[in-house]
Backbone as JSON, one array per atom type, in Angstrom:
{
  "sequence": "MRLPIVAVAVAVGAAGAASVDAKLPPLRDPVFLNIGFVCQWQDPCIAKQQKAHKRSVAYVKKNKPASWQVQLCNRRASFRRTGRVDWISYYHCISNQKIAGAAASSRTRR",
  "N": [[-7.62, 3.19, 183.22], [-5.52, 5.04, 183.61], [-3.5, 3.28, 183.02], [-3.47, 2.27, 180.14], [-2.66, 5.14, 179.2], [0.02, 5.27, 180.13], [1.28, 2.87, 178.73], [1.02, 3.5, 176.13], [2.5, 6.31, 176.39], [5.45, 4.85, 176.72], [5.77, 3.33, 174.32], [6.05, 5.42, 172.46], [8.03, 6.54, 173.38], [10.04, 4.89, 173.48], [10.06, 4.48, 170.74], [10.73, 6.79, 169.74], [13.52, 7.26, 170.93], [14.67, 5.22, 169.08], [14.75, 6.32, 166.82], [16.28, 8.49, 167.17], [18.67, 7.34, 166.95], [19.15, 6.83, 164.44], [20.0, 7.3, 161.2], [20.57, 10.95, 160.01], [18.16, 12.6, 158.12], [18.93, 13.14, 154.28], [18.62, 16.18, 153.66], [19.23, 17.23, 156.14], [21.56, 16.53, 157.1], [24.35, 18.16, 156.98], [26.9, 17.47, 156.44], [26.77, 15.31, 154.78], [25.3, 16.67, 152.46], [26.89, 18.38, 151.84], [29.21, 16.65, 150.96], [27.75, 15.17, 148.86], [27.2, 17.35, 146.95], [29.98, 17.96, 146.38], [30.8, 15.66, 144.81], [29.15, 15.43, 142.89], [26.68, 13.89, 143.38], [27.63, 11.34, 142.43], [27.89, 7.75, 143.02], [30.48, 6.22, 143.93], [32.27, 8.13, 144.11], [31.09, 9.43, 146.3], [31.37, 7.6, 148.48], [34.14, 7.2, 149.0], [34.56, 10.2, 149.48], [33.22, 9.93, 151.9], [34.62, 7.92, 153.55], [37.44, 8.88, 153.31], [36.42, 11.38, 155.37], [35.74, 10.15, 157.53], [38.18, 9.28, 158.2], [39.78, 11.42, 158.63], [38.41, 12.69, 160.99], [39.0, 11.0, 162.59], [41.89, 10.93, 162.51], [42.17, 13.52, 163.72], [41.17, 13.55, 166.08], [42.82, 12.04, 167.51], [45.53, 12.62, 167.26], [45.47, 15.71, 167.55], [46.23, 17.86, 165.98], [47.89, 21.48, 165.42], [45.71, 24.37, 166.09], [46.15, 26.23, 163.9], [47.03, 24.42, 161.84], [44.75, 23.16, 161.31], [43.09, 25.32, 160.18], [44.94, 26.24, 158.2], [44.39, 23.62, 156.41], [41.78, 23.48, 156.04], [41.35, 25.71, 154.43], [42.82, 25.0, 152.31], [41.5, 22.88, 151.26], [39.19, 23.41, 150.35], [36.75, 24.6, 148.12], [37.14, 27.3, 145.98], [35.09, 28.94, 145.02], [32.54, 28.06, 145.78], [32.67, 27.34, 148.69], [33.01, 24.51, 149.46], [34.08, 21.97, 151.44], [36.58, 19.38, 149.98], [37.24, 16.38, 151.36], [39.05, 14.3, 150.92], [41.46, 15.95, 150.16], [41.77, 17.37, 152.42], [42.03, 15.27, 154.15], [44.69, 14.6, 153.0], [46.17, 16.58, 153.51], [46.2, 17.6, 156.21], [47.03, 14.8, 157.67], [49.38, 15.24, 156.69], [53.02, 14.99, 157.53], [54.85, 16.75, 156.77], [54.17, 19.18, 156.72], [53.66, 20.07, 159.61], [56.08, 19.34, 160.21], [57.5, 21.47, 159.47], [56.58, 23.79, 160.14], [57.88, 23.24, 162.85], [60.39, 23.34, 162.44], [60.76, 25.93, 161.75], [60.1, 27.58, 163.65], [62.18, 26.87, 165.35], [64.58, 27.62, 164.26], [64.65, 30.6, 164.31]],
  "CA": [[-7.23, 4.24, 182.47], [-4.08, 5.42, 183.47], [-2.07, 1.97, 182.3], [-3.26, 2.34, 178.58], [-1.69, 6.12, 178.7], [1.49, 4.91, 180.48], [1.83, 1.86, 177.63], [1.34, 4.8, 175.07], [4.17, 6.87, 176.61], [6.64, 4.28, 176.83], [5.96, 3.45, 173.24], [6.38, 6.44, 171.82], [9.45, 7.0, 174.01], [10.77, 3.96, 172.53], [9.92, 4.84, 169.17], [11.65, 8.57, 169.35], [14.74, 6.85, 171.21], [15.26, 4.49, 167.93], [15.27, 7.49, 165.75], [17.41, 9.14, 167.47], [20.18, 6.71, 166.57], [18.84, 6.44, 163.08], [20.88, 8.44, 160.55], [19.65, 12.18, 159.75], [17.59, 12.5, 156.41], [20.14, 13.8, 153.8], [18.41, 17.38, 153.93], [19.36, 17.68, 157.68], [22.68, 16.03, 157.38], [25.25, 18.87, 156.17], [28.21, 16.71, 155.63], [26.42, 14.29, 153.51], [25.08, 17.26, 151.42], [28.46, 19.14, 151.03], [29.87, 15.63, 149.88], [26.87, 15.19, 147.64], [27.52, 18.59, 145.9], [31.14, 18.13, 145.74], [30.78, 14.4, 144.06], [27.78, 15.72, 141.88], [25.72, 12.69, 143.54], [28.04, 10.27, 142.04], [28.04, 7.02, 144.46], [31.72, 5.83, 144.13], [33.23, 9.06, 144.96], [30.58, 10.04, 147.71], [31.93, 6.23, 149.33], [35.67, 7.59, 149.22], [34.69, 11.32, 150.62], [33.23, 9.42, 153.37], [35.83, 7.26, 153.87], [38.21, 10.2, 153.98], [36.07, 12.18, 156.22], [35.81, 9.34, 158.91], [40.11, 9.15, 158.45], [40.1, 12.82, 158.92], [37.71, 13.12, 161.78], [39.58, 10.23, 163.72], [43.09, 11.42, 162.84], [42.47, 15.1, 164.47], [40.68, 13.01, 167.33], [43.88, 11.29, 167.95], [46.67, 13.29, 167.13], [45.07, 16.84, 168.18], [46.93, 18.83, 165.54], [47.93, 22.53, 166.18], [44.51, 24.84, 165.27], [46.66, 26.8, 162.45], [47.31, 23.4, 160.81], [43.48, 22.9, 160.63], [42.72, 25.87, 159.43], [45.19, 25.72, 156.7], [44.16, 22.74, 155.48], [40.47, 23.82, 155.77], [41.62, 26.92, 153.25], [43.43, 24.34, 151.32], [40.75, 21.5, 150.83], [37.83, 24.34, 150.3], [36.58, 25.21, 146.65], [37.18, 29.09, 146.04], [33.93, 29.69, 144.82], [31.35, 27.09, 146.84], [33.09, 27.0, 149.94], [32.67, 23.35, 149.78], [35.56, 20.82, 151.56], [36.77, 18.0, 149.51], [37.66, 15.63, 152.39], [39.99, 13.88, 150.56], [42.14, 16.72, 150.01], [41.97, 17.85, 153.58], [43.06, 14.32, 155.05], [45.84, 14.37, 152.88], [46.9, 18.05, 154.32], [45.81, 17.32, 157.81], [48.09, 13.95, 158.11], [51.01, 15.54, 155.96], [54.07, 15.53, 158.26], [55.95, 18.03, 156.43], [53.74, 20.58, 157.23], [53.58, 19.95, 160.94], [57.34, 19.84, 160.48], [58.16, 22.47, 158.82], [56.35, 24.55, 161.2], [58.36, 22.99, 164.12], [61.84, 23.8, 162.45], [61.14, 27.22, 161.61], [60.33, 28.16, 165.39], [63.72, 26.3, 166.14], [65.78, 28.86, 163.3], [64.54, 31.99, 165.26]],
  "C": [[-5.96, 4.77, 182.23], [-3.19, 4.22, 182.77], [-2.01, 2.12, 180.69], [-2.28, 3.8, 178.42], [-0.56, 5.94, 179.1], [1.93, 4.11, 179.3], [2.18, 2.83, 176.49], [2.62, 5.3, 175.19], [5.22, 6.15, 176.38], [6.67, 3.76, 175.57], [6.58, 4.05, 172.5], [7.63, 7.2, 172.28], [10.37, 6.12, 173.31], [11.03, 4.17, 171.23], [11.2, 5.97, 168.86], [13.16, 8.39, 170.03], [15.62, 5.92, 170.17], [15.24, 5.16, 167.12], [15.82, 8.18, 165.99], [18.47, 8.54, 167.18], [19.95, 6.21, 164.88], [19.63, 7.87, 162.56], [19.86, 9.63, 160.3], [19.41, 11.69, 158.1], [18.69, 13.59, 155.8], [20.08, 15.34, 153.71], [18.92, 17.71, 154.68], [21.0, 17.35, 157.75], [23.7, 17.05, 156.5], [26.48, 18.56, 155.82], [27.76, 15.95, 154.21], [25.76, 15.01, 152.08], [26.6, 17.95, 150.91], [29.31, 18.0, 150.03], [29.18, 15.22, 148.51], [27.02, 16.18, 146.51], [28.99, 18.62, 145.34], [31.5, 17.22, 144.6], [29.82, 14.62, 143.1], [27.15, 14.3, 142.14], [26.67, 11.06, 142.81], [28.56, 8.99, 143.3], [29.57, 6.57, 144.5], [32.59, 7.22, 144.68], [32.3, 9.69, 146.0], [31.19, 8.8, 148.55], [33.49, 6.92, 149.45], [35.65, 8.73, 149.73], [34.55, 10.77, 151.99], [33.96, 8.7, 153.98], [37.01, 7.99, 154.53], [37.68, 11.01, 155.09], [36.15, 11.36, 157.43], [37.44, 9.51, 158.92], [40.05, 10.49, 159.14], [39.98, 13.08, 160.57], [38.76, 12.23, 163.29], [41.28, 10.78, 164.01], [43.15, 12.69, 163.63], [41.85, 14.44, 165.98], [42.06, 12.71, 168.06], [45.25, 11.95, 168.02], [46.63, 14.67, 167.39], [46.12, 18.0, 167.23], [46.9, 20.59, 166.0], [46.54, 23.42, 165.21], [45.01, 25.8, 163.84], [47.1, 25.83, 161.23], [46.02, 23.2, 160.28], [42.95, 23.78, 159.87], [43.53, 26.22, 158.08], [44.71, 24.61, 155.71], [43.14, 23.12, 155.36], [40.48, 24.66, 154.66], [42.1, 26.15, 152.3], [42.37, 23.43, 150.45], [39.53, 22.09, 150.51], [37.69, 24.95, 148.67], [36.45, 26.79, 146.89], [35.59, 29.23, 146.12], [32.74, 29.31, 145.74], [32.11, 27.38, 148.16], [32.82, 25.69, 150.55], [33.66, 22.61, 150.2], [35.63, 19.39, 150.46], [37.78, 17.42, 150.68], [38.86, 14.99, 152.0], [41.17, 14.67, 150.51], [42.49, 17.3, 151.32], [42.71, 16.29, 154.35], [44.61, 14.2, 154.45], [46.65, 15.74, 153.55], [47.01, 17.8, 155.51], [47.26, 16.04, 158.54], [49.39, 14.23, 157.51], [51.66, 15.89, 156.96], [55.08, 16.51, 157.91], [55.63, 19.25, 156.86], [53.6, 20.47, 158.14], [55.21, 20.15, 161.32], [58.14, 20.89, 160.25], [57.63, 23.66, 159.55], [57.13, 24.99, 162.44], [59.93, 23.55, 163.65], [61.86, 25.21, 162.01], [61.23, 28.0, 162.81], [61.99, 27.86, 165.85], [65.07, 27.23, 165.49], [65.73, 30.14, 163.82], [65.01, 32.34, 166.45]]
}
């Protein structure tokens, strides 16, 4: 009697673990919703935004920019009325060496 219960528990656990690795449904994924609204659900635009999002996250993990630079780029990349982030603009801002260089040179002048 206990063996079928254990087998069912293992099967349910394995199914639950497989679903954790699966992507979130679109309504539960805030990044995908943001990109969808920014692109008005046009597939080529969504692909470009997702690629820029991945590059931005990788750049921030690798280079660890200053918090002021991340905040500045968040403000620059967000739409004024909706607050949604355009990831292509964010990537161009965060990877721009002139922004980080301008802050470093202004510190040395003082």
